[in-house]
C-alpha positions in Angstrom: 106.9 44.8 130.1 105.0 46.5 132.8 105.6 46.1 136.5 109.2 45.1 136.2 108.3 41.8 134.5 111.5 41.4 132.5 112.7 38.2 130.8 116.4 38.1 131.5 117.0 35.5 128.8 115.1 37.6 126.1 116.9 40.7 127.2 120.3 39.0 127.0 119.5 37.7 123.5 118.6 41.2 122.3 121.7 42.7 123.8 123.9 40.0 122.2 122.3 40.6 118.8 122.9 44.3 119.1 126.5 43.7 120.1 127.0 41.3 117.2 125.5 43.8 114.7 127.7 46.6 116.1 130.7 44.4 115.5 129.6 43.8 111.9 128.9 47.5 111.4 132.5 48.3 112.6 133.9 45.7 110.2 132.0 47.3 107.3 133.2 50.8 108.3 136.7 49.5 108.3 136.2 47.9 104.8 134.9 51.3 103.5 137.9 53.1 105.0 140.2 50.6 103.2 138.5 51.2 99.9 138.8 54.9 100.2 142.5 54.5 101.1 143.0 52.3 98.1 141.2 54.8 95.8 143.4 57.6 97.2 146.5 55.5 96.5 145.3 55.3 92.8 145.1 59.1 92.6 141.3 59.6 93.2 140.2 62.5 95.4 138.3 61.0 98.4 136.5 64.2 99.3 135.0 64.3 95.8 134.1 60.7 95.9 132.2 61.2 99.1 130.3 64.1 97.5 129.4 61.8 94.6 128.2 59.1 96.9 126.1 61.6 98.8 124.6 62.9 95.5 123.8 59.3 94.3 121.8 58.7 97.4 119.6 61.6 96.7 116.4 61.5 94.7 116.8 63.1 91.2 114.5 66.0 92.0 116.2 66.7 95.3 119.7 66.5 93.7 118.6 68.9 90.9 117.2 71.3 93.4 120.4 71.3 95.4 122.6 71.8 92.3 120.4 74.7 91.2 120.6 76.3 94.6 124.4 75.8 94.6 124.6 77.5 91.2 122.4 80.4 92.5 124.7 80.9 95.5 127.9 80.7 93.4 126.5 83.3 91.0 125.5 85.6 93.9 129.1 85.4 95.2 130.8 85.8 91.9 132.0 82.2 91.8 130.1 81.1 88.7 132.0 80.4 85.5 
């Protein structure tokens, strides 16, 4: 789109798609918040659940490396079992 050659209709369609997707994204975020609230009501620890979700997203090797590093730091600080 050089020289100010902008298609107003195409631009409007892009903007509307982005707005619609942002609305869907907010709806999903609200649903996730509700699930966490429900799980908390059932006695689960939300902070721990978030940690587990983060770990599950990681590749196995990256997760193992992070866990080993955490153990190393805990040992260095006298927090290991």
